[in-house]
N, C-alpha and C positions, 0 to 999 in steps of 0.2 A: 639201028635197032630193027629187029623183025616186027612185022605188024602184029604177031600173036602176043607179044609181051605187053603191049599197051593195055588190053583189058585186064591182064593179070596184075599190072601195077595199079590200076584203078581199084580193083577189088581188094588188093593188099592195103592201099591207102584208106579205103572205106572201112575195112576191118580194123585197122589201127585206130581210126577216129572213133569207131564204136567202142573199142576196148578202153580208150582213154575216157570216153563219156561214162562208161559203166564204172570205171575206177573212181572217177570224180563223184559220181552219185553215191557209191559205196562209202567213200570217206566223208562225204557230207552227212549221210545218215549216221555214220559212226560218231562223228563229232557232235551232232545234235543230241544223240542218245547219251553220250558221255556228259555233255554240258547239263542236260536235264537231271540226270542222276546225281551228278556232283552238286548241283543246286539243291536237290532234295536232301542230300546228306548234310550239306552246310546248314540248311534250314532246320533240319532235325536237331543237329548238334548245337547250333546257336540259339534257337528258340527255347530249347529245354533249359539252358542256362539263363537266358535273358528273362524268361517268364517264370522262373522258379518260384517266386513268391506267389504268383497267381495260381500256378499249378499245385502249390502246397495246400491251398484251400480245398482242393478236391481230394477226398480220401477214399482209398480202396482197402478194405479189410483192416482199417485202422491206421494205415500208413499213407502218407501224402503221395500224390501222383508224381510229384517231382522226384521223390525217392525211387519209384519204380522206373521212371524214364532214365534217371542217371544210372541206376544199377543194371537194368536189363533192357529197357526200351530202346535206347540208342544202339545197343549191340544188336538187337533183333532187327531194327530197321536197316542197319548196315548189312547184315546177312541177307535180308530180303532184297536190298539193292544189288548185292553181288549176284544172287541167284537170278534175278530178273535180267541183269546185264548179260550173264552167261547164256541164258535162254534166248534172249533177243539177238545177241551177236551170232549165235548159231544159225538163227533164221536168216539174218542179213548175209552171212558168209555163204550159206547154201544158195541163196538167191544170186549172189555174185558169181559163184561157181557155175550155176546153171547158165547164166548169161554168157560167161566166158566159153563154156562148151558149145553153146548155140552159135556163137560167132566164129568158132574155129572151123 
């Protein structure tokens, strides 16, 4: 091998390690975000049903809170989770793209 190729191989190896580290960080953040939001969704859906009797004691405009949560609240929470996920993933993907461009 010519002596010029050794620094090139080192820089390629270093760049590959950096790319793998960035990819691992991106997926760790994505999995953590997904787990938190899925937990929130489960908590919202499960707690609404599990605590329906307690929520029925609270009334809003003459209707029990459990009715509102079952009819609209769970759907609105799900939409909010989807919106937040899309917004946050756009940020994470942009950061990942910037890191990839900087290492290139």
